[in-house]
C-alpha positions as CSV (number, residue, x, y, z in Angstrom):
1,M,7.9,15.4,-17.1
2,I,6.2,13.4,-14.2
3,V,3.9,15.7,-12.3
4,A,1.6,14.6,-9.4
5,P,-1.2,16.7,-7.7
6,E,-0.2,19.0,-4.9
7,K,-0.5,17.5,-1.4
8,K,-3.3,18.4,0.9
9,F,-3.3,18.1,4.7
10,K,-5.8,16.9,7.3
11,K,-5.3,17.7,11.0
12,L,-6.4,14.7,13.1
13,K,-6.4,14.2,16.8
14,N,-3.0,12.5,17.0
15,A,-1.3,13.6,13.7
16,T,-1.5,15.8,10.7
17,I,-1.8,13.6,7.6
18,A,-0.6,14.6,4.1
19,Y,-2.5,13.2,1.1
20,R,-3.2,13.5,-2.6
21,E,-6.4,13.3,-4.6
22,Y,-6.2,11.9,-8.2
23,G,-9.2,12.2,-10.6
24,A,-12.5,13.9,-10.7
25,K,-13.4,16.3,-7.8
26,D,-16.8,14.6,-7.3
27,G,-15.6,11.1,-8.4
28,Y,-16.3,7.9,-6.6
29,P,-13.8,7.8,-3.6
30,V,-11.2,5.1,-3.3
31,F,-9.0,5.5,-0.3
32,C,-5.5,4.2,-1.1
33,M,-2.8,2.9,1.2
34,P,0.8,3.2,-0.2
35,P,3.3,0.3,0.0
36,W,6.4,0.3,2.2
37,I,8.4,2.6,1.8
38,F,6.7,4.7,-0.8
39,S,4.5,7.8,-0.8
40,S,1.2,8.7,-2.5
41,F,3.2,9.5,-5.6
42,I,3.0,5.7,-6.3
43,Y,-0.6,6.0,-7.4
44,L,0.1,8.5,-10.2
45,P,0.6,5.9,-13.0
46,L,-2.6,4.0,-12.0
47,A,-4.6,7.3,-11.8
48,S,-3.7,8.0,-15.4
49,V,-5.4,4.9,-16.7
50,V,-8.4,4.3,-14.3
51,N,-11.9,5.4,-15.0
52,P,-12.1,9.3,-14.8
53,K,-15.2,8.9,-12.7
54,I,-13.0,7.5,-9.9
55,K,-11.1,9.6,-7.4
56,L,-8.1,8.0,-5.7
57,I,-7.3,9.5,-2.3
58,S,-4.0,8.4,-1.1
59,L,-2.6,9.3,2.4
60,E,0.9,9.4,3.6
61,F,1.7,7.2,6.6
62,P,3.0,9.1,9.7
63,G,6.6,10.3,9.3
64,W,6.5,9.8,5.5
65,G,5.8,12.2,2.7
66,G,4.9,15.2,4.8
67,S,2.7,13.6,7.4
68,S,3.7,14.4,11.0
69,K,6.0,12.0,12.9
70,L,4.8,9.9,15.8
71,N,6.3,9.3,19.3
72,K,8.8,6.4,19.2
73,G,6.5,4.1,21.1
74,D,3.6,4.7,18.7
75,I,5.4,3.5,15.5
76,D,3.7,0.2,14.5
77,I,1.1,-1.2,12.1
78,D,-1.7,-0.8,14.6
79,T,-1.2,2.9,14.9
80,Y,-1.1,3.2,11.1
81,I,-4.4,1.4,10.9
82,D,-6.0,3.6,13.6
83,L,-4.8,6.8,11.9
84,A,-5.9,5.6,8.5
85,K,-9.4,4.9,10.0
86,D,-9.6,8.4,11.5
87,F,-8.4,9.9,8.2
88,I,-11.1,8.1,6.2
89,N,-13.9,8.9,8.8
90,S,-12.9,12.6,8.7
91,F,-14.4,12.8,5.1
92,G,-17.8,11.7,6.4
93,L,-18.6,9.4,3.5
94,D,-20.9,6.5,3.5
95,N,-19.9,5.0,0.2
96,Y,-16.3,4.3,-0.7
97,S,-13.8,1.6,-1.5
98,L,-10.3,0.7,-0.2
99,L,-7.2,-0.1,-2.2
100,G,-3.9,-1.2,-0.9
101,V,-0.6,-2.2,-2.5
102,S,1.8,-4.6,-0.7
103,Y,2.2,-3.3,2.9
104,G,-0.7,-0.9,2.2
105,G,-2.9,-3.9,1.5
106,V,-2.1,-5.2,5.0
107,V,-3.3,-1.8,6.4
108,V,-6.5,-2.2,4.3
109,Q,-7.1,-5.7,5.9
110,G,-6.6,-4.1,9.3
111,L,-9.2,-1.4,8.5
112,I,-11.8,-4.1,7.7
113,Q,-10.8,-5.9,10.8
114,E,-11.5,-2.7,12.7
115,G,-15.0,-2.5,11.3
116,M,-14.7,-0.1,8.4
117,K,-17.6,-0.6,6.0
118,A,-16.0,-0.3,2.6
119,Q,-18.2,-1.3,-0.4
120,G,-15.2,-2.9,-2.1
121,V,-11.6,-3.8,-1.3
122,I,-8.8,-4.1,-3.8
123,L,-5.5,-5.8,-2.8
124,I,-2.6,-5.6,-5.2
125,S,0.6,-7.5,-4.6
126,T,-0.5,-8.5,-1.1
127,I,-2.5,-11.2,0.6
128,N,-2.3,-12.4,4.2
129,G,-0.7,-10.1,6.8
130,G,2.6,-8.8,5.6
131,F,5.5,-11.1,6.1
132,S,3.2,-14.1,6.5
133,L,2.9,-13.7,2.7
134,F,6.0,-15.8,2.2
135,G,5.8,-18.1,5.2
136,D,6.9,-18.0,8.8
137,I,10.5,-19.1,8.2
138,L,11.3,-16.6,5.4
139,G,9.3,-13.9,7.1
140,K,11.3,-14.2,10.3
141,T,14.5,-14.4,8.4
142,V,13.8,-11.1,6.6
143,I,12.9,-9.4,9.9
144,K,16.0,-10.7,11.6
145,G,18.1,-9.6,8.7
146,A,16.6,-6.1,8.7
147,R,17.2,-5.8,12.5
148,A,20.8,-6.9,12.0
149,M,21.4,-4.3,9.3
150,Q,19.8,-1.7,11.5
151,K,22.0,-2.5,14.4
152,A,25.1,-2.6,12.3
153,M,24.4,0.7,10.6
154,R,23.5,3.2,13.3
155,N,24.2,6.1,10.9
156,E,20.7,7.0,9.5
157,K,22.0,8.6,6.3
158,M,24.2,5.8,5.4
159,F,21.5,3.2,6.1
160,K,19.1,5.1,4.0
161,K,21.6,5.2,1.1
162,V,22.0,1.4,1.3
163,M,18.3,0.8,1.3
164,I,17.7,3.1,-1.7
165,F,20.6,1.5,-3.6
166,A,19.1,-1.9,-2.9
167,R,15.7,-0.7,-4.1
168,K,17.1,0.7,-7.3
169,T,19.1,-2.5,-7.9
170,L,15.9,-4.5,-7.6
171,V,14.2,-2.2,-10.1
172,L,17.1,-2.7,-12.6
173,F,16.9,-6.4,-12.0
174,N,13.3,-6.6,-12.9
175,Y,12.9,-3.7,-15.3
176,D,15.2,-1.3,-17.1
177,K,17.2,1.8,-16.3
178,N,14.7,4.1,-17.9
179,R,12.4,3.6,-14.9
180,I,15.0,4.9,-12.4
181,P,14.0,8.6,-12.7
182,Y,10.5,7.6,-11.4
183,I,12.0,5.9,-8.4
184,D,14.2,9.0,-7.7
185,L,11.1,11.3,-7.8
186,L,9.2,8.9,-5.6
187,L,11.9,8.7,-3.0
188,E,12.3,12.4,-3.1
189,D,8.6,12.8,-2.4
190,M,9.0,10.7,0.7
191,G,10.7,13.7,2.4
192,D,13.0,13.4,5.4
193,F,11.6,10.1,6.6
194,S,13.5,7.8,9.0
195,I,14.4,4.5,7.6
196,H,14.8,3.1,11.2
197,E,11.3,4.2,12.1
198,A,10.0,2.7,8.9
199,L,11.6,-0.6,9.8
200,K,9.8,-0.6,13.1
201,T,6.4,-0.8,11.2
202,I,7.7,-3.9,9.5
203,Y,8.8,-5.6,12.7
204,S,5.4,-4.9,14.2
205,L,3.8,-7.2,11.6
206,N,5.7,-10.2,13.0
207,G,3.9,-12.7,10.8
208,R,0.4,-11.6,12.0
209,S,-2.6,-12.2,9.9
210,F,-5.0,-9.3,9.5
211,L,-7.6,-11.2,7.5
212,S,-11.0,-11.2,9.3
213,S,-14.4,-12.8,9.1
214,K,-15.6,-9.2,8.7
215,M,-14.3,-9.3,5.2
216,K,-16.2,-12.5,4.3
217,N,-19.1,-10.7,2.5
218,T,-17.1,-7.7,1.2
219,Q,-16.5,-7.6,-2.5
220,V,-12.7,-8.1,-3.0
221,L,-10.4,-7.9,-6.0
222,L,-7.1,-9.6,-5.5
223,I,-4.4,-8.9,-8.1
224,R,-1.0,-10.6,-8.1
225,G,1.8,-10.8,-10.6
226,S,3.0,-14.3,-11.8
227,R,6.6,-13.2,-11.1
228,D,5.9,-11.5,-7.7
229,Y,8.8,-12.3,-5.5
230,F,6.5,-12.4,-2.5
231,F,4.1,-14.8,-4.2
232,V,3.2,-18.0,-2.4
233,K,0.5,-20.2,-4.0
234,Q,-0.7,-21.5,-0.6
235,D,-1.9,-18.0,0.3
236,M,-4.4,-18.2,-2.6
237,K,-5.8,-21.3,-1.0
238,D,-5.8,-19.9,2.5
239,I,-7.6,-16.7,1.6
240,S,-10.6,-18.6,0.2
241,K,-11.7,-19.7,3.7
242,Y,-12.0,-16.0,4.7
243,L,-13.7,-14.5,1.7
244,N,-16.9,-15.3,-0.3
245,N,-17.0,-12.6,-3.0
246,T,-13.4,-12.5,-4.3
247,K,-12.1,-12.2,-7.8
248,V,-8.5,-13.4,-8.2
249,V,-6.4,-12.1,-11.0
250,I,-2.9,-13.3,-11.8
251,L,-1.1,-11.0,-14.2
252,P,1.2,-12.9,-16.5
253,K,4.9,-11.8,-16.5
254,A,4.1,-9.1,-13.9
255,D,6.2,-8.4,-10.8
256,H,5.5,-7.1,-7.3
257,D,5.7,-3.5,-8.6
258,N,3.3,-4.0,-11.5
259,I,1.1,-1.1,-10.3
260,V,4.0,1.3,-10.6
261,F,5.6,0.3,-13.9
262,E,2.8,-1.5,-15.7
263,P,-0.5,0.0,-14.4
264,E,-2.2,-0.7,-17.8
265,K,-2.1,-4.4,-16.9
266,C,-4.1,-4.1,-13.7
267,A,-6.2,-1.0,-14.6
268,P,-8.8,-3.0,-16.7
269,Y,-9.6,-5.2,-13.7
270,V,-9.7,-2.2,-11.3
271,N,-12.1,-0.4,-13.6
272,E,-14.3,-3.4,-14.1
273,F,-14.5,-4.0,-10.3
274,L,-15.2,-0.3,-9.4
275,D,-17.6,0.3,-12.3
276,K,-20.1,-2.0,-10.5
277,L,-19.9,0.2,-7.4
278,L,-20.2,3.6,-9.1
279,P,-23.5,5.5,-8.4
280,V,-26.0,5.4,-11.2
281,D,-26.3,8.7,-13.0
């Protein structure tokens, strides 16, 4: 049986944010940003194989997984970054790291751009600003396609069913049917979210880069799968001009969802990276 910790809630100025804590109560804090469109449940597999001295704290983005919804005009990547910043600051911690998977990695980049002083940054299955990951042409094509689908399917429930079916089909294509129950639980954990609102957060990326010179001297671990369908080799070259202290890991035969289905592949690198940041006993 797959069981995740109970969710906690933090009331911020502009929203109430749901979140989960995995690991030791007094463990070294790593604030985690989930990918699109998944909840904090996604970090359960990784939490089971990382150093027990590490505490993963994963929030739910507004409108997802129990966090309060935003006004329609506030649904974009910048609002997510601002709320994530307020959420982290509410803990009053000086020492912590940031971890982001896919879309969550873009939010992490935005947090550093906004001046957050993380000791370390871990980016899994993400590099440079969302859809710019796979180039302007493909990125704009995906956005246009999503908008066309949204316009054609005004019925929220039907649209959500189509998106979930597509997600499961992708999982079956890359993995096996035994992994579907995990996807079912993860989607259930998202709660009554709006797929239309979720798409707006994708549109707001619009090929923007969130890499910043402020990340230049931050310690960064970059993990990608060799079979990642968002993988573009040029991004590896581009990122080097922004960062000085980066370790790049390419996981052989790993896909975009490696953290979910094969966390044991990336956990050794995550542990090695964070071990250097743990306080000395």
